[in-house]
DONU-459830 format. One record per residue (C-alpha): residue number from 1; residue in three letters; z, x, y. Coordinates in Angstrom, 1 decimal. Layout:
N
+-----+---------+--------+--------+--------+
! num ! residuo !      z !      x !      y !
+-----+---------+--------+--------+--------+
! NUM !     ALA !      Z !      X !      Y !
...
+-----+---------+--------+--------+--------+
//
This chain:
418
+-----+---------+--------+--------+--------+
! num ! residuo !      z !      x !      y !
+-----+---------+--------+--------+--------+
!   1 !     MET !   24.8 !  -22.4 !   19.6 !
!   2 !     THR !   21.0 !  -22.6 !   19.7 !
!   3 !     SER !   19.6 !  -25.3 !   17.4 !
!   4 !     SER !   17.3 !  -22.9 !   15.6 !
!   5 !     LEU !   20.1 !  -20.6 !   14.5 !
!   6 !     ARG !   22.3 !  -23.6 !   13.5 !
!   7 !     ILE !   19.5 !  -24.9 !   11.3 !
!   8 !     LEU !   18.9 !  -21.5 !    9.7 !
!   9 !     LEU !   22.6 !  -20.9 !    9.0 !
!  10 !     LYS !   23.0 !  -24.4 !    7.6 !
!  11 !     LYS !   20.1 !  -23.7 !    5.3 !
!  12 !     ILE !   21.3 !  -20.3 !    4.1 !
!  13 !     VAL !   25.1 !  -20.5 !    3.9 !
!  14 !     ARG !   25.7 !  -23.0 !    1.2 !
!  15 !     LYS !   28.6 !  -21.2 !   -0.5 !
!  16 !     GLY !   31.6 !  -19.6 !    1.1 !
!  17 !     ARG !   33.0 !  -20.1 !    4.6 !
!  18 !     LEU !   31.3 !  -18.8 !    7.8 !
!  19 !     GLN !   32.7 !  -19.8 !   11.2 !
!  20 !     VAL !   30.5 !  -19.1 !   14.2 !
!  21 !     THR !   31.4 !  -19.3 !   17.9 !
!  22 !     GLY !   28.3 !  -19.7 !   19.9 !
!  23 !     ALA !   27.7 !  -18.2 !   23.4 !
!  24 !     ASP !   28.5 !  -21.8 !   24.7 !
!  25 !     GLY !   32.0 !  -21.6 !   23.2 !
!  26 !     ARG !   31.4 !  -24.2 !   20.5 !
!  27 !     ILE !   32.8 !  -23.4 !   17.1 !
!  28 !     GLU !   30.9 !  -24.5 !   13.9 !
!  29 !     THR !   31.6 !  -23.8 !   10.3 !
!  30 !     PHE !   29.0 !  -23.4 !    7.5 !
!  31 !     GLY !   29.3 !  -23.3 !    3.7 !
!  32 !     ASP !   31.4 !  -25.2 !    1.1 !
!  33 !     GLY !   34.7 !  -23.9 !    2.4 !
!  34 !     GLY !   35.4 !  -21.6 !   -0.6 !
!  35 !     GLY !   36.6 !  -18.0 !   -0.3 !
!  36 !     GLU !   37.9 !  -16.0 !    2.6 !
!  37 !     MET !   36.7 !  -17.1 !    6.0 !
!  38 !     ILE !   34.3 !  -14.9 !    7.9 !
!  39 !     SER !   34.2 !  -15.5 !   11.6 !
!  40 !     LEU !   31.4 !  -14.4 !   14.1 !
!  41 !     ARG !   31.1 !  -14.8 !   17.9 !
!  42 !     PHE !   27.9 !  -14.4 !   19.9 !
!  43 !     THR !   28.2 !  -13.2 !   23.5 !
!  44 !     ASP !   24.9 !  -14.6 !   24.7 !
!  45 !     ALA !   22.4 !  -17.2 !   23.8 !
!  46 !     GLU !   19.5 !  -14.7 !   23.6 !
!  47 !     ALA !   21.4 !  -12.9 !   20.8 !
!  48 !     GLU !   21.3 !  -16.2 !   18.8 !
!  49 !     ARG !   17.6 !  -16.6 !   19.3 !
!  50 !     GLN !   16.9 !  -13.0 !   18.4 !
!  51 !     LEU !   18.9 !  -13.3 !   15.2 !
!  52 !     HIS !   17.0 !  -16.4 !   14.2 !
!  53 !     ASP !   13.6 !  -14.8 !   14.8 !
!  54 !     ASP !   14.2 !  -11.5 !   13.1 !
!  55 !     PRO !   17.5 !  -11.4 !   11.0 !
!  56 !     GLN !   16.4 !   -8.3 !    9.0 !
!  57 !     LEU !   16.6 !   -6.1 !   12.0 !
!  58 !     LYS !   18.6 !   -8.0 !   14.6 !
!  59 !     LEU !   21.6 !   -8.6 !   12.5 !
!  60 !     ALA !   22.2 !   -4.9 !   12.6 !
!  61 !     GLU !   21.2 !   -4.3 !   16.2 !
!  62 !     LEU !   23.3 !   -7.2 !   17.6 !
!  63 !     TYR !   26.3 !   -5.9 !   15.7 !
!  64 !     MET !   25.6 !   -2.4 !   17.0 !
!  65 !     ASP !   25.3 !   -3.6 !   20.6 !
!  66 !     GLY !   28.5 !   -5.7 !   20.4 !
!  67 !     ARG !   26.5 !   -8.9 !   21.0 !
!  68 !     MET !   27.6 !  -10.3 !   17.6 !
!  69 !     VAL !   31.2 !   -9.7 !   17.0 !
!  70 !     VAL !   32.9 !  -10.0 !   13.6 !
!  71 !     GLU !   36.3 !  -11.5 !   14.4 !
!  72 !     ALA !   37.5 !  -12.3 !   10.8 !
!  73 !     GLY !   36.5 !  -10.4 !    7.8 !
!  74 !     ASP !   34.3 !   -7.4 !    8.1 !
!  75 !     ILE !   30.6 !   -6.6 !    8.2 !
!  76 !     TYR !   30.4 !   -5.9 !    4.5 !
!  77 !     GLN !   31.8 !   -9.3 !    3.7 !
!  78 !     LEU !   29.3 !  -10.9 !    6.1 !
!  79 !     LEU !   26.4 !   -9.1 !    4.4 !
!  80 !     ALA !   27.7 !  -10.0 !    1.0 !
!  81 !     LEU !   28.0 !  -13.6 !    1.9 !
!  82 !     ILE !   24.5 !  -13.8 !    3.3 !
!  83 !     LYS !   23.0 !  -12.0 !    0.3 !
!  84 !     SER !   24.9 !  -14.1 !   -2.3 !
!  85 !     ASN !   23.4 !  -17.2 !   -0.7 !
!  86 !     THR !   19.9 !  -16.2 !    0.3 !
!  87 !     LEU !   16.9 !  -17.5 !   -1.7 !
!  88 !     SER !   13.3 !  -16.7 !   -1.1 !
!  89 !     GLU !   12.7 !  -20.3 !    0.0 !
!  90 !     ASP !   15.2 !  -19.8 !    2.8 !
!  91 !     LEU !   12.6 !  -17.6 !    4.6 !
!  92 !     THR !   11.3 !  -19.0 !    7.9 !
!  93 !     PHE !    7.7 !  -18.6 !    9.0 !
!  94 !     GLY !    8.9 !  -16.0 !   11.5 !
!  95 !     MET !   10.6 !  -13.9 !    8.8 !
!  96 !     MET !    7.5 !  -14.1 !    6.6 !
!  97 !     TRP !    5.1 !  -12.9 !    9.2 !
!  98 !     ARG !    7.4 !  -10.1 !   10.3 !
!  99 !     GLY !    7.7 !   -9.1 !    6.7 !
! 100 !     ILE !    3.9 !   -9.0 !    6.3 !
! 101 !     ALA !    3.6 !   -7.0 !    9.6 !
! 102 !     ARG !    6.2 !   -4.5 !    8.3 !
! 103 !     TYR !    4.4 !   -4.1 !    5.0 !
! 104 !     ILE !    1.1 !   -3.4 !    6.8 !
! 105 !     ALA !    2.8 !   -0.9 !    9.1 !
! 106 !     SER !    4.4 !    0.8 !    6.1 !
! 107 !     GLU !    1.0 !    1.1 !    4.3 !
! 108 !     LEU !   -0.6 !    2.5 !    7.5 !
! 109 !     ARG !    2.1 !    5.1 !    7.9 !
! 110 !     SER !    1.6 !    6.2 !    4.4 !
! 111 !     LEU !   -2.1 !    7.0 !    5.2 !
! 112 !     LEU !   -1.4 !    9.2 !    8.2 !
! 113 !     PRO !   -2.5 !   12.8 !    7.6 !
! 114 !     VAL !    0.5 !   14.3 !    9.4 !
! 115 !     ASN !    3.7 !   14.3 !    7.4 !
! 116 !     HIS !    6.9 !   14.2 !    9.4 !
! 117 !     ASN !    9.3 !   15.3 !    6.7 !
! 118 !     GLN !   11.3 !   17.8 !    8.8 !
! 119 !     ARG !   11.5 !   15.4 !   11.7 !
! 120 !     ASN !   12.7 !   12.6 !    9.5 !
! 121 !     VAL !   15.3 !   14.8 !    7.7 !
! 122 !     SER !   16.5 !   16.1 !   11.1 !
! 123 !     HIS !   17.1 !   12.6 !   12.4 !
! 124 !     HIS !   20.0 !   12.1 !    9.9 !
! 125 !     TYR !   21.1 !   15.4 !    8.5 !
! 126 !     ASP !   21.1 !   17.3 !   11.8 !
! 127 !     LEU !   23.8 !   15.1 !   13.2 !
! 128 !     SER !   27.1 !   16.9 !   14.0 !
! 129 !     ALA !   28.7 !   18.5 !   11.0 !
! 130 !     LYS !   32.0 !   17.1 !   12.3 !
! 131 !     LEU !   30.7 !   13.5 !   11.7 !
! 132 !     PHE !   30.3 !   14.1 !    7.9 !
! 133 !     ASP !   33.6 !   15.9 !    7.7 !
! 134 !     LEU !   35.3 !   12.6 !    8.7 !
! 135 !     PHE !   34.5 !   10.8 !    5.4 !
! 136 !     LEU !   33.1 !   13.2 !    2.8 !
! 137 !     ASP !   35.1 !   15.0 !    0.1 !
! 138 !     ALA !   36.2 !   18.6 !    0.4 !
! 139 !     ASP !   32.9 !   19.9 !   -0.9 !
! 140 !     TRP !   30.8 !   17.6 !    1.3 !
! 141 !     GLN !   28.9 !   15.9 !   -1.5 !
! 142 !     TYR !   26.7 !   13.4 !    0.2 !
! 143 !     SER !   25.5 !   11.6 !   -2.9 !
! 144 !     CYS !   26.9 !    9.3 !   -5.5 !
! 145 !     ALA !   30.1 !   10.4 !   -7.2 !
! 146 !     TYR !   30.8 !    9.9 !  -10.9 !
! 147 !     PHE !   34.1 !    7.9 !  -11.4 !
! 148 !     HIS !   34.7 !    8.9 !  -15.0 !
! 149 !     PRO !   37.4 !    8.4 !  -16.1 !
! 150 !     GLU !   38.2 !    5.2 !  -14.1 !
! 151 !     GLY !   40.7 !    5.4 !  -11.3 !
! 152 !     ILE !   40.1 !    9.0 !  -10.2 !
! 153 !     SER !   39.9 !    9.9 !   -6.5 !
! 154 !     LEU !   36.7 !   10.5 !   -4.5 !
! 155 !     ASP !   37.2 !   14.3 !   -4.6 !
! 156 !     GLU !   37.8 !   14.2 !   -8.4 !
! 157 !     ALA !   34.7 !   11.9 !   -8.9 !
! 158 !     GLN !   32.5 !   14.3 !   -6.9 !
! 159 !     VAL !   33.6 !   17.2 !   -9.1 !
! 160 !     ALA !   32.9 !   15.0 !  -12.2 !
! 161 !     LYS !   29.4 !   14.4 !  -10.8 !
! 162 !     LYS !   28.7 !   18.1 !  -10.4 !
! 163 !     ARG !   30.1 !   18.7 !  -13.9 !
! 164 !     HIS !   27.9 !   15.9 !  -15.4 !
! 165 !     ILE !   24.8 !   17.3 !  -13.8 !
! 166 !     ALA !   25.6 !   20.9 !  -14.8 !
! 167 !     ALA !   26.1 !   19.8 !  -18.4 !
! 168 !     LYS !   22.7 !   18.1 !  -18.5 !
! 169 !     LEU !   21.0 !   21.3 !  -17.1 !
! 170 !     LEU !   22.0 !   23.3 !  -20.1 !
! 171 !     LEU !   22.7 !   26.3 !  -18.0 !
! 172 !     GLU !   22.9 !   29.8 !  -19.5 !
! 173 !     GLU !   24.2 !   32.9 !  -17.7 !
! 174 !     GLY !   21.6 !   34.8 !  -15.7 !
! 175 !     GLN !   19.2 !   31.9 !  -15.3 !
! 176 !     ARG !   17.3 !   31.2 !  -12.0 !
! 177 !     VAL !   17.9 !   27.7 !  -10.6 !
! 178 !     LEU !   16.1 !   25.9 !   -7.8 !
! 179 !     GLU !   17.8 !   23.2 !   -5.9 !
! 180 !     ILE !   15.4 !   20.9 !   -4.0 !
! 181 !     GLY !   17.4 !   19.4 !   -1.2 !
! 182 !     SER !   20.5 !   21.7 !   -1.1 !
! 183 !     GLY !   22.6 !   19.7 !    1.4 !
! 184 !     TRP !   25.7 !   21.6 !    2.5 !
! 185 !     GLY !   25.6 !   24.0 !   -0.4 !
! 186 !     GLY !   28.3 !   22.5 !   -2.7 !
! 187 !     MET !   26.1 !   22.0 !   -5.8 !
! 188 !     ALA !   24.5 !   25.4 !   -5.6 !
! 189 !     MET !   27.9 !   27.1 !   -5.3 !
! 190 !     TYR !   29.3 !   25.1 !   -8.2 !
! 191 !     LEU !   26.4 !   26.0 !  -10.5 !
! 192 !     ALA !   26.7 !   29.6 !   -9.6 !
! 193 !     GLU !   30.4 !   29.9 !  -10.1 !
! 194 !     SER !   30.7 !   27.7 !  -13.2 !
! 195 !     SER !   27.7 !   29.0 !  -15.1 !
! 196 !     GLN !   27.0 !   32.5 !  -13.7 !
! 197 !     VAL !   23.5 !   31.6 !  -12.6 !
! 198 !     GLU !   21.4 !   32.5 !   -9.5 !
! 199 !     VAL !   20.6 !   29.6 !   -7.3 !
! 200 !     GLU !   17.9 !   29.2 !   -4.6 !
! 201 !     GLY !   18.4 !   26.1 !   -2.5 !
! 202 !     ILE !   15.9 !   24.6 !   -0.1 !
! 203 !     THR !   16.4 !   22.2 !    2.8 !
! 204 !     LEU !   14.6 !   20.9 !    5.9 !
! 205 !     SER !   17.9 !   20.4 !    7.8 !
! 206 !     THR !   18.7 !   23.3 !   10.2 !
! 207 !     GLU !   22.3 !   22.1 !   10.5 !
! 208 !     GLN !   22.8 !   21.9 !    6.7 !
! 209 !     LEU !   21.2 !   25.4 !    6.4 !
! 210 !     ARG !   23.6 !   26.8 !    8.9 !
! 211 !     VAL !   26.7 !   25.3 !    7.3 !
! 212 !     SER !   25.6 !   26.1 !    3.7 !
! 213 !     ARG !   24.9 !   29.8 !    4.5 !
! 214 !     GLY !   28.2 !   30.1 !    6.2 !
! 215 !     ARG !   30.0 !   28.6 !    3.2 !
! 216 !     VAL !   28.3 !   30.9 !    0.8 !
! 217 !     ASP !   29.2 !   34.0 !    2.9 !
! 218 !     LYS !   32.8 !   32.9 !    3.1 !
! 219 !     ARG !   32.9 !   32.3 !   -0.6 !
! 220 !     GLY !   31.5 !   35.7 !   -1.4 !
! 221 !     LEU !   28.4 !   34.3 !   -3.3 !
! 222 !     SER !   25.6 !   35.7 !   -1.2 !
! 223 !     SER !   24.3 !   37.9 !   -4.0 !
! 224 !     ARG !   23.8 !   34.9 !   -6.3 !
! 225 !     VAL !   23.2 !   31.9 !   -3.9 !
! 226 !     ARG !   20.5 !   31.8 !   -1.3 !
! 227 !     PHE !   19.4 !   29.0 !    1.1 !
! 228 !     ASP !   16.1 !   28.6 !    2.9 !
! 229 !     LEU !   14.5 !   26.2 !    5.4 !
! 230 !     GLN !   11.6 !   25.3 !    3.1 !
! 231 !     ASP !    9.4 !   22.3 !    2.3 !
! 232 !     TYR !    9.1 !   22.0 !   -1.5 !
! 233 !     ARG !    5.4 !   21.3 !   -1.2 !
! 234 !     THR !    4.5 !   24.6 !    0.2 !
! 235 !     MET !    7.0 !   26.7 !   -1.8 !
! 236 !     LYS !    5.5 !   29.6 !   -3.8 !
! 237 !     ALA !    7.8 !   31.4 !   -6.3 !
! 238 !     ALA !    7.9 !   32.5 !   -9.9 !
! 239 !     PRO !    8.8 !   29.7 !  -12.2 !
! 240 !     PHE !   12.5 !   28.8 !  -12.5 !
! 241 !     ASP !   14.6 !   28.3 !  -15.6 !
! 242 !     ARG !   16.1 !   25.1 !  -14.1 !
! 243 !     ILE !   15.5 !   22.8 !  -11.2 !
! 244 !     VAL !   17.9 !   20.2 !   -9.8 !
! 245 !     SER !   17.5 !   17.7 !   -7.1 !
! 246 !     VAL !   20.3 !   15.4 !   -6.0 !
! 247 !     GLY !   19.9 !   12.7 !   -3.4 !
! 248 !     MET !   16.6 !   14.1 !   -2.0 !
! 249 !     PHE !   14.0 !   12.1 !   -3.9 !
! 250 !     GLU !   14.7 !    9.1 !   -1.7 !
! 251 !     HIS !   13.0 !   11.0 !    1.1 !
! 252 !     VAL !    9.8 !   11.9 !   -0.7 !
! 253 !     GLY !    8.0 !    8.7 !    0.0 !
! 254 !     ARG !    6.2 !    6.6 !   -2.7 !
! 255 !     ASN !    2.8 !    8.1 !   -1.9 !
! 256 !     ASN !    4.1 !   11.6 !   -2.5 !
! 257 !     PHE !    5.6 !   11.1 !   -6.0 !
! 258 !     SER !    2.7 !   12.7 !   -7.8 !
! 259 !     THR !    2.8 !   15.7 !   -5.4 !
! 260 !     PHE !    6.5 !   16.1 !   -6.0 !
! 261 !     PHE !    6.3 !   16.1 !   -9.8 !
! 262 !     ARG !    3.2 !   18.3 !   -9.8 !
! 263 !     LYS !    5.1 !   20.9 !   -7.8 !
! 264 !     VAL !    8.1 !   20.6 !  -10.2 !
! 265 !     ALA !    5.8 !   21.3 !  -13.1 !
! 266 !     GLU !    4.4 !   24.3 !  -11.2 !
! 267 !     LEU !    7.8 !   25.7 !  -10.5 !
! 268 !     LEU !    9.4 !   25.1 !  -13.9 !
! 269 !     LYS !    9.1 !   27.4 !  -16.8 !
! 270 !     ASP !    7.6 !   26.1 !  -20.0 !
! 271 !     ASP !   11.0 !   26.0 !  -21.7 !
! 272 !     GLY !   12.7 !   24.9 !  -18.5 !
! 273 !     VAL !   14.8 !   21.8 !  -17.7 !
! 274 !     MET !   14.9 !   19.7 !  -14.5 !
! 275 !     LEU !   17.5 !   17.1 !  -13.6 !
! 276 !     LEU !   16.6 !   14.5 !  -10.9 !
! 277 !     HIS !   19.4 !   12.4 !   -9.5 !
! 278 !     SER !   18.2 !    9.5 !   -7.2 !
! 279 !     ILE !   18.9 !    6.0 !   -6.0 !
! 280 !     GLY !   16.7 !    3.4 !   -7.7 !
! 281 !     GLN !   15.9 !   -0.2 !   -7.2 !
! 282 !     PRO !   15.0 !   -2.8 !   -9.9 !
! 283 !     TYR !   11.4 !   -3.4 !   -8.7 !
! 284 !     PRO !    9.0 !   -1.9 !   -6.2 !
! 285 !     SER !    9.6 !   -2.8 !   -2.6 !
! 286 !     ARG !    7.0 !   -3.7 !   -0.1 !
! 287 !     PHE !    8.7 !   -1.8 !    2.7 !
! 288 !     THR !   12.0 !   -0.2 !    3.6 !
! 289 !     ASN !   14.7 !   -2.3 !    5.4 !
! 290 !     PRO !   13.7 !   -2.1 !    9.1 !
! 291 !     PHE !   17.2 !   -1.1 !   10.2 !
! 292 !     ILE !   17.3 !    1.8 !    7.7 !
! 293 !     GLU !   13.8 !    2.9 !    8.7 !
! 294 !     ARG !   14.5 !    2.8 !   12.4 !
! 295 !     TYR !   18.0 !    4.1 !   12.7 !
! 296 !     ILE !   19.1 !    5.9 !    9.5 !
! 297 !     PHE !   16.4 !    7.3 !    7.2 !
! 298 !     PRO !   13.0 !    7.2 !    8.8 !
! 299 !     GLY !   10.3 !    7.7 !    6.2 !
! 300 !     GLY !   12.7 !    7.0 !    3.3 !
! 301 !     TYR !   11.9 !    4.9 !    0.3 !
! 302 !     ILE !   14.0 !    3.9 !   -2.7 !
! 303 !     PRO !   11.8 !    4.0 !   -5.8 !
! 304 !     SER !   11.8 !    1.9 !   -8.9 !
! 305 !     LEU !   11.4 !    3.6 !  -12.3 !
! 306 !     ALA !    8.1 !    1.8 !  -12.7 !
! 307 !     GLU !    6.8 !    3.8 !   -9.8 !
! 308 !     VAL !    8.3 !    7.1 !  -10.8 !
! 309 !     LEU !    7.4 !    7.3 !  -14.5 !
! 310 !     PRO !    3.6 !    7.3 !  -14.1 !
! 311 !     ALA !    3.8 !   10.2 !  -11.7 !
! 312 !     VAL !    6.0 !   12.1 !  -14.1 !
! 313 !     GLU !    3.6 !   11.6 !  -16.9 !
! 314 !     LYS !    0.5 !   12.6 !  -14.9 !
! 315 !     ALA !    2.3 !   15.9 !  -14.0 !
! 316 !     GLY !    2.5 !   16.7 !  -17.7 !
! 317 !     LEU !    6.3 !   16.5 !  -17.7 !
! 318 !     LEU !    8.3 !   14.9 !  -20.6 !
! 319 !     VAL !   11.2 !   12.6 !  -20.0 !
! 320 !     ARG !   14.0 !   13.8 !  -22.2 !
! 321 !     ASP !   16.8 !   11.5 !  -21.0 !
! 322 !     ILE !   17.4 !    8.8 !  -18.4 !
! 323 !     GLU !   20.9 !    7.6 !  -17.6 !
! 324 !     ILE !   21.5 !    4.6 !  -15.4 !
! 325 !     LEU !   24.7 !    4.5 !  -13.3 !
! 326 !     PRO !   24.8 !    1.0 !  -11.8 !
! 327 !     HIS !   28.3 !    0.8 !  -10.1 !
! 328 !     HIS !   29.3 !    4.3 !   -9.1 !
! 329 !     TYR !   27.6 !    4.4 !   -5.8 !
! 330 !     ALA !   29.2 !    1.1 !   -4.7 !
! 331 !     ARG !   32.6 !    2.7 !   -5.2 !
! 332 !     THR !   31.5 !    5.9 !   -3.5 !
! 333 !     LEU !   30.2 !    4.0 !   -0.4 !
! 334 !     ARG !   33.4 !    2.0 !   -0.3 !
! 335 !     HIS !   35.4 !    5.2 !   -0.2 !
! 336 !     TRP !   33.2 !    6.6 !    2.6 !
! 337 !     ARG !   33.4 !    3.5 !    4.7 !
! 338 !     GLU !   37.1 !    3.2 !    4.4 !
! 339 !     ARG !   37.6 !    6.9 !    5.3 !
! 340 !     PHE !   35.1 !    6.7 !    8.1 !
! 341 !     LEU !   36.8 !    3.7 !    9.7 !
! 342 !     ALA !   40.2 !    5.3 !    9.3 !
! 343 !     ARG !   39.0 !    8.0 !   11.7 !
! 344 !     ARG !   37.1 !    5.6 !   14.0 !
! 345 !     GLU !   38.5 !    7.1 !   17.1 !
! 346 !     GLU !   37.3 !   10.6 !   16.2 !
! 347 !     ALA !   33.8 !    9.3 !   15.4 !
! 348 !     THR !   33.7 !    7.5 !   18.7 !
! 349 !     ALA !   34.7 !   10.7 !   20.5 !
! 350 !     LEU !   31.8 !   12.5 !   18.8 !
! 351 !     TYR !   29.2 !    9.9 !   19.7 !
! 352 !     ASP !   30.1 !    6.4 !   21.1 !
! 353 !     GLU !   31.2 !    3.0 !   19.9 !
! 354 !     ARG !   27.6 !    1.8 !   19.3 !
! 355 !     PHE !   27.0 !    4.7 !   17.0 !
! 356 !     VAL !   30.2 !    4.0 !   15.1 !
! 357 !     ARG !   29.1 !    0.3 !   14.6 !
! 358 !     MET !   25.7 !    1.5 !   13.5 !
! 359 !     TRP !   27.2 !    3.9 !   10.9 !
! 360 !     GLU !   29.6 !    1.2 !    9.7 !
! 361 !     PHE !   26.7 !   -1.2 !    9.2 !
! 362 !     TYR !   24.7 !    1.5 !    7.3 !
! 363 !     LEU !   27.6 !    2.2 !    4.9 !
! 364 !     ALA !   28.4 !   -1.5 !    4.4 !
! 365 !     GLY !   24.8 !   -2.4 !    3.9 !
! 366 !     SER !   24.2 !    0.4 !    1.4 !
! 367 !     GLU !   27.3 !   -0.7 !   -0.5 !
! 368 !     MET !   26.0 !   -4.3 !   -0.6 !
! 369 !     ALA !   22.7 !   -3.1 !   -2.0 !
! 370 !     PHE !   24.6 !   -1.9 !   -5.1 !
! 371 !     THR !   26.9 !   -4.8 !   -5.4 !
! 372 !     HIS !   24.4 !   -7.6 !   -4.7 !
! 373 !     GLU !   20.9 !   -6.3 !   -5.0 !
! 374 !     ASN !   21.1 !   -4.4 !   -8.3 !
! 375 !     PHE !   20.4 !   -0.9 !   -6.9 !
! 376 !     PHE !   21.5 !    1.9 !   -9.2 !
! 377 !     ILE !   21.5 !    5.6 !   -9.7 !
! 378 !     PHE !   19.3 !    7.2 !  -12.3 !
! 379 !     GLN !   19.6 !   10.7 !  -13.6 !
! 380 !     MET !   16.3 !   11.7 !  -15.2 !
! 381 !     GLN !   16.1 !   14.9 !  -17.3 !
! 382 !     LEU !   12.6 !   16.4 !  -17.5 !
! 383 !     SER !   11.0 !   19.3 !  -19.4 !
! 384 !     LYS !    7.6 !   20.5 !  -20.5 !
! 385 !     SER !    8.7 !   21.1 !  -24.1 !
! 386 !     ASN !   10.3 !   18.9 !  -26.8 !
! 387 !     GLY !   12.4 !   21.9 !  -27.8 !
! 388 !     ALA !   14.0 !   22.4 !  -24.4 !
! 389 !     VAL !   16.7 !   19.8 !  -24.9 !
! 390 !     PRO !   18.8 !   18.9 !  -28.1 !
! 391 !     ASP !   17.9 !   15.8 !  -30.1 !
! 392 !     ASN !   21.3 !   14.3 !  -29.5 !
! 393 !     ARG !   23.5 !   13.8 !  -26.4 !
! 394 !     ASP !   26.6 !   15.3 !  -27.9 !
! 395 !     TYR !   26.0 !   18.5 !  -25.9 !
! 396 !     ILE !   26.7 !   16.7 !  -22.6 !
! 397 !     ALA !   30.3 !   15.9 !  -23.5 !
! 398 !     GLU !   30.8 !   19.3 !  -25.1 !
! 399 !     ARG !   29.6 !   21.1 !  -22.0 !
! 400 !     GLU !   31.5 !   18.9 !  -19.7 !
! 401 !     SER !   34.7 !   19.7 !  -21.6 !
! 402 !     ALA !   34.1 !   23.4 !  -21.1 !
! 403 !     LEU !   33.3 !   22.9 !  -17.4 !
! 404 !     ALA !   36.5 !   20.9 !  -16.9 !
! 405 !     ALA !   38.4 !   24.0 !  -18.0 !
! 406 !     PHE !   36.6 !   26.0 !  -15.4 !
! 407 !     ASP !   37.3 !   23.3 !  -12.7 !
! 408 !     ALA !   41.1 !   23.5 !  -13.5 !
! 409 !     THR !   41.1 !   27.2 !  -12.5 !
! 410 !     ARG !   38.4 !   27.2 !   -9.8 !
! 411 !     PRO !   39.8 !   28.5 !   -6.4 !
! 412 !     ALA !   40.1 !   25.8 !   -3.8 !
! 413 !     LEU !   37.2 !   25.3 !   -1.4 !
! 414 !     GLU !   37.6 !   26.7 !    2.0 !
! 415 !     THR !   37.5 !   24.5 !    5.1 !
! 416 !     VAL !   34.0 !   24.1 !    6.5 !
! 417 !     ALA !   33.5 !   26.1 !    9.8 !
! 418 !     PHE !   31.8 !   24.2 !   12.6 !
+-----+---------+--------+--------+--------+
//
């Protein structure tokens, strides 16, 4: 093993047990020996040097390329071990200057006059629909599930999430609802069927648009649910009674928060209600993780509430409720990763082994953000009027109870057509 990597690992891994086989065949162990052993093997010395110089990016890339092999434990356990040990003083000079360079690059990208929203969305969401079918629930909910009560299945938890959101929207029959970021159509169909409302969903993914339109036609909901390929910023329509956005705000970008909420205010009736469901982090970040930025969600940014609330206030919107869900996404991601790996051969046939390792790293790293970095889900309820929402929260449970009765009789969802 290269001396530089040995020094770095000895400095970082103080707790736990990490066994590393270098490209030279030598085996070394780091940590205090506690817990389950995690074992790595490097295939070449250059991989060791690259990991030392830029661990934020190269840990993922070397795993993807098969140059760093996890032989005992799994990639989530490795990431959790590193994160539970790492302190700010463990950063090397190389890590610090790369961090500064990424911060500068992030700031420069934010100043560019050309926005690449559709290209960025396409990078992830226009992947084969068959890929997402490998690990999502029956309704293809690609956002945090709501495991209430404890112990329910992923499919049940995704229904509970839709029920929870619908209750907070205070829907009434005949209302017009806008969904910003409509995914594969599941939320829009649920709202239309459960509450007898009309829903217009917008997306920037052509693949999601194709699938969602097909699902609506097959479900017989075309008269009440419509999907369009539309950027929210250029949308022009009569104000809506309700607006919902689930798992889309992470793609807005921190320099576009004010634009987003001004458009919400423009598109929402004076007595309307909006529900925003998003990932949050406990403090503003200087830049997005370089692996996520390059391979998974280019242009994405996880906001902190400190960054979001000023933009809400400047848009003239009132915060009526904020709920923090700190652990539900970790469970959701664990389900997704286990389901994905259980069908690894099918995923490899769709793409290749490198892609599968990349996707595994993404799911494991995302789970680790919630278990070790204090990421959370926030559901923010907004309105323009104090009278749009009741003064107490009893209505949420009451409406969820009524929706649960609907869920018990709702016809099963059809298989998605590819």
